[in-house]
MARFIDREN-368741 format. One record per residue: residue in three letters; x, y, z of N, C-alpha, C, O in turn. Coordinates in steps of 0.02 Angstrom, whole numbers, plus 50000, padded with zeros to 5 digits. Example, Ala and Ser with C-alpha at 12.3 -4.5 7.8 and 13.67 -1.06 7.14 Angstrom:
<zators>
ALA506604971650390506154977550390506604983550390507124983450423SER506424988850354506844994750357506455000250394506705005750402
</zators>
This chain:
<zators>
TYR502685597255635502655590755655502605585255609502985580555619ARG502075584655544502215578555501502645581455464502605578055413GLU503065585655453503485583955398504325580755445504735576555428GLU504295586055518504775580655564504595574955565505045570755567HIS503845572655566503845564755570503735558655523503635552655532PHE503805564555448503735559255389504555560655355504805557955306GLN504805565255394505575564455376506005558855403506425555355373SER505735558955491505945553555522505775546655504506125541655507SER504965547755478504765539655482505305537755394505555532355378GLY505315542555367505665541955294506495542355291506855541655241GLY506635543355346507385539655359507385533355388507885529855386ARG506715531055423506825524855455506625518655387506865513255371ILE506255521255369505975517755290506775518155258507045512555261GLY507145522555233507605522555210508165518255244508475514555206MET508295518255297508655513255332508485505055332508865500155333ASP507915505455330507625495955325507735496255258508075491755233THR507545500055228507765498855138508595494955130508825489555111GLY508775500455152509615498055146509705492455175510025488455140ASP509485489855245509625487055275509325479755247509655474655260VAL508745479155211508505474455161508835472655105508875466755090ILE509105477555069509625477655008510235472255026510455467354996ARG510525476855117511195473955121511045465055150511445460355154THR510455465355163510075456455184510165452355133510375446655143SER509975455355049509905453355003510465450554986510615444754971ASN510805456354990511575452054943511725452054988512105456854990SER511705448855056512155443655093511865436655089512175431455104LEU511275437055069510965432755055510895427754999510705421954994ARG511185433854944511475430054890512245427754884512465423454847ALA512545431254922513245431154920513085421954973513495417554961SER512635420755015512685413755051512525409755006512825404355007SER512025410954953511545406054914512325403554865512575397854868ARG512605409354822513225407554790513765402754839514035397854814SER513875404654902514405401554939514185391654951514525386554954HIS513335393354954513045385254969513275383354908513725379154909GLY513015385854835513045381154799513765379954763513865374854731SER514235384854769515005380054771515205376154815515645371954805LEU514905377054875514915372054926514555364754890514675359254915ARG514285365154855513715360054840514355356654787514605351054797ALA514545361254729514795360654694515495355254688515685350454655ASN515725359454741516445359754765516285350354792516605345654766SER515875349554833515495343454870515395338954791515625333454777ALA515165341554768514995336954695515505331954671515575325854672SER516045341054635516585337154621517115332454667517295326954645ILE517275334154709517215328454764517275322554773517715318254777TRP516665323154776516115316254764516365311554716516535305654725ARG516365315554653516505312254570517165310954574517345305354555ASN517685315554599518205313354606518535307854653519065304954640THR518175306954705518305300954754518225295854696518625291354682GLY517655297254665517415290154630517935288454578518215283054570ILE518015293654548518615290554500519395289654511519765287654466GLU519615291554577520245291154608520025283354630520345278654605ALA519425281954682519265275854698519225270454630519365264654646PHE519075271454562519115264854516519785266654496520145261754486SER519965270454490520885270854461521395269354512521995268654500ARG521105268754577521575266154612521585258854608522015254554600SER520795258954617520685250154600520865246754534520995240754525SER520835252054487521425246754432522115247754443522465243154423ARG522405252354468522965253554480523215245954553523615241654570ASP522755248354564522965240654617522825233754586522835228654620GLU522695233954523522695226954469522965226654455523085220654446ASP523685232754425524135232954386524595231254432525045227554412ASP524575232954488525175233354526525265226354537525805223454530GLU524615223054558524675216154573524965211654515525415207454522GLU524645213054462525025210754394525735210254387526135205754373ALA525745217254402526635216954408527095215154440527685214554427LEU526745214254493527115210354562527115204554559527395200654598LYS526725202754499526515193254507526935192254443527185186654445TRP527105195654386527525195654352528395196254383528885192954364ALA528365200754428529235202154436529265195754477529855193854481ALA528905192254506528975185854547529325180954493529885178254490LEU528815180854455528955175854376529835177054349530265172654343GLU529885182754340530525185354320531055183454343531545181554312LYS530975183954426531655181054480531635172854460532195170354451LEU531105168954454531235161254432531875160454380532125164454341PRO532005154554394532645151554338532285149054276531795145454276THR532575151254226532195149854164531575144054163530975144754173PHE531985137754147531465131354175530965132154212530485128354210ASP530975135954242530305136054314529995142254263529385142154253ARG530315146454238529745152554208529475149754145528895151254133LEU529765146054106529475144854053528835141554060528345143054026LYS528835134854128528195134854125527685136554185527275132554208LYS527805144254210527165146754238527125152954180527535155054140GLY526395155154196526205162354183525645163354224525405160054270LEU525415170554188524865173554214524355174654171524395177154115LEU523635171754212522925170454160522545173654182522475173654243TYR522145177854139521705181854178520955177454184520655174354140GLY520775178354253519965173654270519535178854287519555184854273SER519215176154314518535179454348518765182554393518575188454396GLU519255180354445519385181654510519985185654495520315187554543GLY520205187254432520725195154410521285190254379521085186654333VAL522025189654401522625189454350522945183754398523315185554444ASN522835177854390523195172554436523765168054412523555164654366GLU524345166854426524905163454421524705156254411524325153354449VAL524965153654359524405145954335525325143254314525825146754302ASP525205135154318525505131654289525375130254216524785128654209VAL525825130254139525345128554095525145122554094524625121454063HIS525555115754135525295110854141524695109354173524525103554170ASP524225114654212523785111854246523225117954212522885121854245LEU523245117554173522585123554124522185119054121522325113254106GLY521545121654138521015116454149520595118554077520715123754046PHE520015113154054519975115153992519365120953976519105121653921GLN519225124754033518805130854005519355135854015519145141253993ASP519905136354036520495141954037520605140153979520275143753942LYS520925136053949521065136053878520515136453811520605136153751LYS519995137153847519355137953793519355146953797519335150353746ASN519385149853874519205155753855519875158853841519815164753826LEU520485156753841521085159653822521025160653740521135166253716ILE520845154853698520735154153633520335159253620520375161453563GLU519785162953672519305165653648519295171953636518985175153595ARG519945174453705520095179453683520665182153641520845187953628LEU520925175453622521625178353562521215177753516521295182653479VAL520635173153487520335173653410519795170453414519575164853404ASN519575177753438518415177253449518195176753365518025171053348VAL518175180053330518105179453267518485178653222518805183753206VAL518665171153175519265168753129519375175453096519865179053102GLU518955176353067518935181252995519435187653025519895190652996GLU519235188353074519595197953086520165195653153520695198653157ASP520035191453189520525191453257521175184353238521625182253274ASN521025182553183521645178053161522365180453150522885179853182GLU522185183653091522755188853081523005194253140523605195753142LYS522675196353175523005201253229523345197453281523725200353319PHE523235190853286523375185153351524095185253324524535188053356LEU524255181053241524935180253198525315186153221525835185253252LEU525125191953209525545198453200525685199553296526255201653303LYS525465198953341525655198853391526025195853411526435197953451LEU526005187153380526555184153373527265186653361527785187253394ARG527065187653304527735187953267527865195853295528465195653309ASN527695200853307527975207353357528255205453402528845207053407ARG527905200653461528305199653517529055196153501529545197453535ILE529065190553434529915188753419530215193953395530815194453408ASP529885199153354530385203753341530515209253380531045212353371ARG530245210453408530325215253461531035215053520531195219753557VAL531385207853515531855206753564532545205253492533125204253509GLY532365205253419532885203953378532735195753348532905193453294ILE532595194353370532565185453341532355185753291531835188853282ASP532705182553236532245181053154532095174553162532405170453197LEU531535173653125531215167053127531355164653057531345167653004PRO531555154653080531815152453036531415153252975530835155252984ALA531595152052919531325150752865531615145052811532215144652797ILE531115140952783531405137052732531225137252653530645136852633GLU531905138252602532025136752556531935132252502532435133252467VAL531585127752474531495120552443531625121652362531265124852324ARG532105119052351532555117952281532385110352262532455105252296PHE532165111252198532215105552149532655105752070532575109652023GLU533095100752076533465101652003533455095451965533565089951990HIS533335096351911533265091151850532965082851902533285077651910LEU532285084451926532205078651959531775074151883531465076651835ASN531875069051895531525063151847531405057951895531855056051933ILE530895055751895530485049551925530015047251853529695050351810ASP530195039151869530265034451845529675027751872529805026551931ALA529285024751854528995019051884528705014251830528405016351781GLU528815007751842528465001651801527995000251826527935000251887ALA527344998051767526744997951786526384994051720526454995351661TYR525994989351749525454985551706525064989251659524614992651684THR525114989251601524664991151543523984986451516523874980451516ALA523564993451490522974986751465522704983851506522614986151562SER522494977051482522044973451540522304970551590521964967651632ARG523064970951595523364968951655523404973851702523604972051757ALA523224980951692523104984751742522454984851767522274990151793LEU522024979451765521444979951789521404975551864521714970251870PRO521074977851910521364974951981520654967251998520194966152037SER521034963551935520264956751949520794951051982521374952452000PHE520494944751987520504940552027521324937651994521884936652018ILE521004937051931521494932251903522134936551890522674933551892ASN522144943351879522724947651870523094946851934523704947551934PHE522794945451985523084947952047523844942252052524454943552048HIS523434935352064523804931052063524274928452000524664923752007THR524194931351953524534929651886525174935251920525694932151930ASN525224944751943525594946951958526004943252005526614942952000ILE525684940752046525974935152113526484933152094527024935652109ILE526394927152046526794922252000527494926851974528054928151996GLU527144928351924527554933951901528274937251913528844937651890GLY527834939351966528484944752013528974938852051529574939552058PHE528684934252068529034927452091529564925952063530124926152089LEU529364923651986529844921951921530144925651914530504923951867ASN530284930651930530504937551896531214938951932531774940351909SER530994938051989531374939452040532004931252044532554931352072LEU531774926452017532404922452001532544922351924532884917851900ASN532314926451895532784929151853532474921651796532864919651753ILE531974919251801531644914251732531434917351691531684916451635ILE530874922351699530504925851648530704932551665530824934351723SER530744937251599530424944151636529974947151627529464944951599SER530064954451655529794958051695529064960551634529354962151582ARG528474961151626528004959551587527724969351586527314971651545LYS528064973251637528034978551670528224982551623528714980351594ARG527904991351589528144994251561528445000451575528055003051614PRO528995004951563529375009751606528805014751580528515014351525LEU528685020551642528185025451632528345029951668528295029051729SER528655037751635528905042051657528415046051680527915047551647ILE528525047751730528145051551786528485060151794528055064451783LEU528765061351801529165068351805529715066651744530055061651733LYS529635074751700530345074051672530635079551684530315084751683ASP531575079251704531905083451682531455090551731531345095451695VAL531155091251820531035097051817531385100351863531845097551892SER531255105351873531715111951931531315116051949530775117551923GLY531605118652006531075125352029531275126252109531495122052147ILE531135132952119531055135452188530505135452204530025136552166ILE530465133952282529845134652349529995139752387530295139452441LYS529715146452351529935152852413529645152652461529095149952463PRO529995156352529529625155452614529245160652605529435163652554CYS528785163152631528365168952632528155170552583528155176352562ARG527875163852547527525166752478527105158752475527305152952482MET526515161452464526125155852424526065153352374525835156852329THR526225147652361526455143252281525805137252271525725132052302LEU525455139852223525015135452201525185131552134525365134052081LEU525095123652151525195121752110524725117052048524475111552063LEU524655119551989523845118551962524225113351895524725115051864GLY523925108251887523915103751826523415100051795523035099351843PRO523055096351734522705090851737522735086151772523325085251787PRO522335081751798522245075751826522965071351776522955072351715SER523585066451804523905063351792524475067251779524915063551757SER524695073751783525055077251761525685074551814526165072351782GLY525735074351872526395071351916526335075951985526755076152029LYS525645079751982525625083452062525735079852112526085083052150THR525625074552132525565072152186526185068252198526375067352256THR526595065452137527335064152156527655067852146528205065352132LEU527675076152145528175080852131527995082252206528525083252236LEU527515082752246527365084552319527755078752379528125079852427LEU527495072952352527845069452392528595069152379528905068352431ALA528935069652331529795068352326529765073452357529975071752412LEU529545082952362529805085852403529665083952475530005086852518ALA529325080652489529145081752559529475074952584529315072152637GLY529985072452536530315066052563529955059152592530135056252643LYS529455057352553528985054252583528755049452493528195047452477LEU529365048852453529075046052399529185038952389529795038052388ASP528875033952381528765027452358529485022952352529545021052294PRO530025020852392530525018652359530575013752312531145012152296THR530105011152286529985006152227530095012352161530365010952107LEU529885017752175529975022852115530795023852072531275023552111LYS530885024352033531715028352013531645034552016531205037951990PHE532085036252046532115044752080532935045852039533415042152031SER532775052552022533655056652011533495064352032532955066052055GLY533895067552024533935073452046534015074852112533995070152152ARG534095081252133534235084052193533905090652219533905096452197VAL533515086752291533035091552321533285094252374533505089852411THR533375100952401533855103852440533045108252488532455109652478TYR533565108552538533075112852604533525117652634533735116452690ASN533735123752598534095129052617534845127652610535305129352648GLY534865124352555535595120452523535675115352549536175111852537HIS535195113652591535565105052626535295101052584534805102852552GLY535585095052577535105089252536534815086352599534885087952658MET534455081352567533925077252610534435071752641534345070252700GLU534885069152612535335065452670535585068752735535545066252791GLU535845074752721536065078052776535575079252832535785081652885PHE534805077552823534555080252895533915073952871533895069752827VAL533415076152932532445071052905532275073952906532245077452956PRO531965075552843531515080152789530835080352820530405084752824GLN530895072152848529815072852898529655075252951529095076052975LYS530455077452984530315082553057530345091153025530375095753066THR530345092352963530325098752947529755101852887529485107352878ALA529735095452855529175096952810528525092752833528625088452876ALA527825093652805527365089752824527055087952738527095091252687TYR526835083252747526485081352673525705079752693525595074552724ILE525125084552674524465082952673524105078052628523875081152580SER523985072152626523585068452578523075071352549522875076952567GLN522845068352507521865070152469521625065752479521075064652454HIS522065059452535521705054952552521605055552616522075057052652ASP520955054552642520635055752720520685046852746520305042052736LEU521125047252771521455041052847521445043052912521865046452941HIS520825040052938520945041453013520465036353049519965033453026ILE520785035953122520415030353163519715030853182519655034453232GLY519125028253158518535029953174518085031853227517575035253232GLU518595026853280518325027453349518485033453390518315035053447MET518865036353347519175041353403518775049153383518575050353325THR518685054753448518585061353398518735064153383519325062753389VAL518725068853357519045076953304519405077753368519645072253383ARG519505080953400520075081753464520535076753466521085077753440GLU520415071253492520875065753513521345065453448521955065853450THR520965064553391521405063653330521985071153314522535071053286LEU521715075653335522095080253325522735081053383523335082553379ALA522325079353429522785079253499523305073253482523875075453492PHE523325067953464523545062453456524295063953410524875062353422SER524035066953362524425069953300524855073453328525425072353309ALA524775078153378525145084253420525705081153428526245082353402ARG525525075953473525955071753543526665069453481527275070153478CYS526115066453440526625060953401527225065553368527815063953374GLN526995071853328527495077053315527935083453354528315088053339GLY527565080153423528195084453448528145094453441527815097753401VAL528455096053479528775102553478529345106353427529515112053441GLY529495104453393529855104953380530565109653399530945107153441SER530715115453374531355118553389530695125953441530945130853469ARG530095125053442529775129753504530145129053573530475133853592TYR530105125153601530505128653667531345130853663531585132953715GLU531665130553618532295133953632532135141053600532405146453612MET531605139653553531345148453543531115152253573531215158253570LEU530685149053616530195155453674530985153653737531245158953753ALA531245149153761531875150253799532485155153785532805158053829GLU532595155753709532995161853685532435169153708532565174153741LEU531865167253680531535174653667531405176353775531455181953801SER531315172553798531115173853876531665177153917531615181053964ARG532355174153879533045177353902533165184153892533325188053936ARG533045186153809533305193353789532415198053828532485203953843GLU531765194953839531415199053862531645200953924531685207153926LYS531835198053980532195198254031532615202054049532645205154102ALA533185201753977533735208153973533515212653972533805216954004ALA532865214853934533005221253920532245223753935531925227953903ASN531985218954006531495222354054530955224254016530625229254032ILE530805220453959529935219253913529675213553958529945208453978LYS529105215853966528595213453982527985210953943527525215053945PRO527845205253907527635201653855526725203153869526495204753924ASP526365202353817525705199353841525485194453862525525188853835PRO525085196453936525115188953963524615182453919524745176453921ASP524225184753894523915178853838524405177053784524425171153766ILE524715180453762525295176253720525785175153746526165172053710ASP525955176053790526395173953828526365165653867526795161253867ILE525715165653896525515157953909525205154553852525055148553851TYR525145158353810524775152753739525605149453711525655143853685MET526015152553718526685152753669526935145453726527085139853707LYS526885148253803527235142553848526765135953838526955130253852ALA526455136853824525905130153812525995127653762525805121853771ALA526185128153703526215126653646526885124153628527055120653580ALA527385127953697528035123553689528135118753731528665115553729THR527675117353773527975112253838527845106253800527365104953763GLU528525101453824528335094253805527845090153820527875090253882GLY527405086553807527045084253814526225086653834525805083153862ASP526155093453812525535098653837525295101853774524805105653772GLU525795099553699525675104553661524955102253626524555106253601ALA524865094453630524085095453619523335098453638522745097753621ASN523865103153699523055106453723522775112253686522215112253660VAL523275118453686523175123453678523095125053581522655127953549VAL523755121453559523775120053493523225118753464522945122353422THR522955110953494522435108553445521795113153474521355111853433ASP521495117953523521195120653526520835125953459520285126253432TYR521575129853450521865135253410521625132853357521185135953328ILE521905125753331521655124353238521095119153245521045114853201LEU520775119353286519945116053275519415124253281518825124253265LYS519835131653310519555135353303519465138153244518925140153222VAL520275138553202520215142053130519615137853088519065139553066LEU519985131753087519735125853042518905125453059518615122153016GLY518465127953111517785126753093517775121353149517255121353182LEU518125118053161517795112353180517655110453271517665105053300GLU517565115153289517455115253353516675113353370516505111153425ILE516275114253323515525110553339515475104153335514995101953367CYS516005097553287515995092953292516675090053341516855084153343ALA516925094553372517785091053404517505085653451517855080553447ASP517035085053491516755078453535516585072453483516485066653502THR516575074653415515975067353383516695064553341517175066853310LEU516355056653369516855052453308516785054653246516325057553217VAL517575051653224517745054553165517465049253099517445051153041GLY517215041253126516915039453084517155035053043517735036353030ASP516915029253009516985025052954516715024252924516255028252917GLU516755018152876516225013852829515755011552881515175012552864MET515805008852939515455006352987515255009653061514885006653099ILE515495015053074515175020053102515115027553094515585030753070ARG514635030053111514265035653080514685044253138514745046753194GLY514815044753071515385050653120515265056753087514705058553070ILE515865060753075515695067653050515645066952959515735062352920SER515455074252953515515074252872515855074752820516355077752837GLY515885073552771516655071452725517135079352711517745079852713GLY516685084352699516995090052749517485092852787518035095452779GLN517045091152840517415089452903517935084852891518495086552873LYS517755079252900518385074052889519015077052847519595076152864LYS518855080052801519555084852750519765089252779520375090252775ARG519355093652819519715098052865520115092252921520715093452920VAL520005088452953520125087252991520965083052969521415082653010THR521005080952914521615078452881522135083652858522735083152845THR521695088852857522265096052849522495098152927523075099852940GLY521975097852976522145099053048522785096553066523225100053090GLU522855088953050523225082353072524015084853083524415083353127MET524105090153015524785092352993524915099453029525435101253057LEU524395102553021524475109553047524545109253141524895113553166VAL524315105853171524635103953245525445103653269525705105553322GLY525705100753214526355100553207526755104653214526465109853228PRO527445105653212528025111053194528265112853144528655117553141ALA528045108653084528105109953032528235114552987527705116152960LYS528665117352967528875125752945528655123552866528365128352841ALA528695119752834528455116952751527975113552751527945108352784LEU527485115652713526805111652710526725111152635526735115952596PHE526605103752619526515102652536525775098452539525785092552559MET525315100752525524405099652537524215097952462524165102552422ASP524135092752446523835089052407522825088052393522415083952414GLU522805092552361521955094652345521755093952401521415089052415ILE521915098452446521425097552507520655103652513520365106252561SER520605103752469519875106952447519365101452414518815103952401THR519445094152398518955090552390518635088552436518875085752485GLY517825090152423517445088952477517225094152508516735093952546LEU517565099452497517405107852519517055112352491517305112652435ASP516555116752493516235120852457516745127152440517195128052481SER516715130452399517025136152382517375141352451517955143552456SER516775142152498516875147252539517435145452582517945148652594THR517145136852614517735134952650518375134652649518775136452693THR518555130952564518975132752549519305138352562519855137852588TYR519025144952546519425150552528519615153252612520005157852622GLN519295149952664519355152352714519875149352735520215153252769ILE520235141452729520565138852753521285139752737521745138952777VAL521325142252651521685146652632521935152352660522475153452688ASN521415156352649521705162052682521955162652738522395166952735MET521875159652809522065156552861522925154152845523405156852870LEU522945148652800523635147952776524085154652760524675155452777ARG523635159652720524155164752697524505167652751525095168752764GLN523775168852790523905172152836524555170152893524915174152924TYR524555163152894525245159052914526035161952901526515163752935VAL525875161452831526365159552777526615167252782527215167852793HIS526355171352778526635178452770526925180752817527485183152815ILE526385180252893526625181252951527275178052997527715181053028MET527185173052992527695167553028528175165152976528565161153000LYS528295166552898528925165652858528755158752856529255155052856GLY528315156452855527925148252828528295148052741528495151952698THR528215142052751528245139152658527595134652640527395129752670ALA527385136952596526615130152567526845132452513527045137652486PHE526695123952502526525122852420525955117352395526015111252393ILE525345121652377524625118052402524485115852314524795118152265SER524065111952314523925109652265523225108752264522905104952301LEU522935113652206522025112152217521915111452151522325112952108LEU521305108952141520985107752082520305112352059519745110952081GLN520375116552024519905120751975519905125452061519465123552100PRO520235129452079519935133752114519675140152094519785142952040ALA519275142252144518575149552145519165155352113519745153452124PRO519125159252091519335164852057519615169552134520045173852136GLU519255167152185519375173552249519885168052287520205170052335THR519935162652270520465157652308521085158952281521615159252313TYR520985159852208521625157752154521985166152176522595166252173ASP521715171052191522075177552197522405176252271522895179652289LEU522225173052299522635173352381523235171052363523685172452402PHE523425167152304524225164752295524745170152253524625174752214ASP525305167652280525905172852269526175169352193526215173052144ASP526325163352187526515161152148526215154652127525865151452167ILE526355152152056525975148452019526575142651983527125143951959VAL526355138351987526665130951957526365125751929526245120651960LEU526185126751853525825123851811526005116151766526115114951707LEU525975112951810526155103651770525885101951721525295103351712ALA526175099051686525765094551622525985090251589526435092451553ASP525885084151582526205080051567527085078251606527515076051567GLY527265079251682527645079251698528275083551679528875082351676GLN527855089551666528495094151633528165099851675527585100051695ILE528755105451685528445114551729528385116251655528805115351610VAL527635119551649527625123051592527495132051607527285135751562TYR527645134351675527635140251686527745139051780527475134551813GLN528125143451802528405143551880528485150651874528815154051835GLY527925153051942528315162451922527795165951975527395163352013PRO527895170351966527195177051994526575177051963526435178451905ARG526175175252015525565174651976525265180451903524915179451854GLU525755188051939525355191051897525735191551825525585195751782ASN526295186351818526395185651758526315179951708526645179651656VAL525765174351730525605170751705525355170151628525595166851581LEU524625175651631524545175751569525005179351526525105177651468GLU525315184951560525725186851499526045180251451526035180851389PHE526315174651479526705172751471526295166851405526615164651357PHE525755165751416525155162051376525085167851332525415165851284GLU524915172551320524935177951270525465177451213525385177051152SER526055177651250526495177451215526795170051167527255169451126MET526405166351188526235162151153525585159851108525375154551085GLY525385165851106524605165951057523825165751098523305167851073PHE523915162151178523275162151191523085165651240523415166051293LYS522415169051226522305172451293521695171651332521235169751296CYS521585172251376521245169851419520505174251407520555180151392PRO520045172151412519115174251406519185180051466519515179951517GLU518765184951440518615190851511518145186951591518205188951649ARG517785181951570517375178751606517565173251621517155169551649LYS518145171051609518295164151613518795163351662519205167851653GLY518955159951709519225157651809520015155351761520075150651722VAL520495160151778520955159551766521395153251771521795151751727ALA521255149051837521495143151855521015138651797521375135551757ASP520485137951788520325135551736520675135251656520835130851617PHE520685142251657521135142251576521895138151576522155135051529LEU522105139151628522805136751634522825128351616523105125651569GLN522395124851674522185116951659522115115951602522455111451578GLU521595120151553521565118351469522005121151422522155117551374VAL522255126851427522625129851388523175122151358523275120451300THR523345120151401523725113751367523605107951353524035104051334SER522805106351365522535101051328522435101051262522285106551238LYS522485095151216522535095551149521695096451128521535099251076LYS521145093451182520665094051165520105101851172519545103251151ASP520575105251211520275110651232520575118951209520285124251221GLN521245117851173521755122651181521565128651118521695134651118GLN521195124551067521035129051016520695133751024520885138550991GLN520105134951067519625139751098519925146351120519625151751120TYR520715144751143520955152951175521435154451125521855158551145TRP521515152151058521925155151001521735162551002521155164151013ALA522145166450993522095173351003522395176250934522215182050926ARG522655174550899522985176550832522555174550775522675169350744ARG522115178150763521765179050705522085177850628521945175250574ASP522405180150650522965183650559523195173750557522995170150511GLU523495171950599523755166250593523305159450603522805158750640PRO523625154250558523335148050554523375144850641523845146450677TYR522855140450664523155137250731523525130950718523445127350668ARG523905129950765524155122650759524215121350830524305126050868PHE524195115450852524355113550917525045112450938525455108450914ILE525115116050981525765117151047525685111751105525275110951150PRO526235108651085526295102751151526615105251202526855110951201VAL526665100951254526915105551337527505105651302527785110951317ARG527835102451261528605102151265528955109251246529435112251271GLU528515110551193528675118551192528485122851210528645128451189PHE528035121751257527815125951300528485128051365528775132951388ALA528465123951370529235120451436529945126151399530285130351429GLU529975124451341530525127151317530475133651288530965136951269ALA529875135351286529695143451275529725147451332529865153451332PHE529595143951380529565149551438530465149251486530675153051529GLN530725144251460531375144051473531785151751457532165154551495SER531515154451375531625161451367531395165351374531575170551346PHE530635165251434530205169751435530465174051499530755171451547SER530305181651493530835185151560530815180951648531275179851687VAL530145179551652530235176251709530585169151708531035168351750GLY530445163951667530825160451662531765161551668532115157551699VAL531955165751643532565166451626532905167751704533375164551728ARG532575172451731532765174051810532735167551864532865168451924
</zators>
């Protein structure tokens, strides 16, 4: 009985154990299935979230594409007045005439947030958009051949601006016009048979000691020479003489003297200058660019598109371009400050010098002739401005001929070509890398810790030349400017 009872109870225990095992297996399977369900549900929620965000971004892209497609259907004239502007509410279609102050500010901030880092990227975007449709940017090569510029001036004590000399000059001028007496003025030669080339896409630095004729050369190339001077020679832009076109519409001369209206703010000064200069060929180029992009089904960057449209719109060019120049020249902090003069307190001398530069940069001129733009500026600011000009010249195929007085070595290294002028003659013109080689061939060497720009302006001076003489086995003799100019004609760079 006990054995049967044990067997029967053991059998029941075995059966219960099997049930327990099967139950535990089913529970584990159930837990695994619940875990997989939880994982699947979590993945479903995650995927749903991703799809929701992607769907939102796709909706924005679709909305932008629809608005751009609507713009593409407009006629060219209407299409050039409208663009897509990013705002707090997404992408909106706007008229470039109706851009608000904050819209323009936000646009410039997106394009050029940090000038040192973003300006070159911004110019590259402009250039890439133009190159993508096969448009070749115009470039200007300026050549001058056998320029001779002479003047007549009083000398010695008669040149002093005194009360007696002023009235004496008036009386003598009147009698001279009647051929009663001869003129007491003496002939003065400013430039003596100078020739050269200012190439596009290259930064050219004009160096020379004071009274060497730098300002006169820049004025002659810009077509703004004083008509009372005696001028001979020829200046051409891409082979066309100055009598064939209006050089003032193509070239901009930036004076070393700051002459502004003191009652106007910095922004108003640049805006007025932009309106006076117009947009040049920007509109025609943009119209051709838009037609080619439409034919090739190319969608440009919305910010670049609206900037170019605003910059090319007649009467509205003072808006975005002015804000851009204020940004890159560091004039934003004083944009709404009066320029000032002797009677009105205004901006500082360095800021006023940058305003003088910005007045010409807001225009459409492709050839820039800049005279002593670093006067009153520290070396760091000068470097930033010259670097900005270098980026523009190299990327947008500009032409720049810049005169600086004793530039820092870092600024000097930004230039591609050097023109050294002394006593009205060109001593050297060519690549920056070969200038020291030329003077070493003449027996002069620049010391290691000496700035090259300072060396170049002193090596032609009778007072400072001897310290750079490097041929110790030969006695030193003063080499005049005329011999330097003649030797350059047989130098490897001068022959080319």
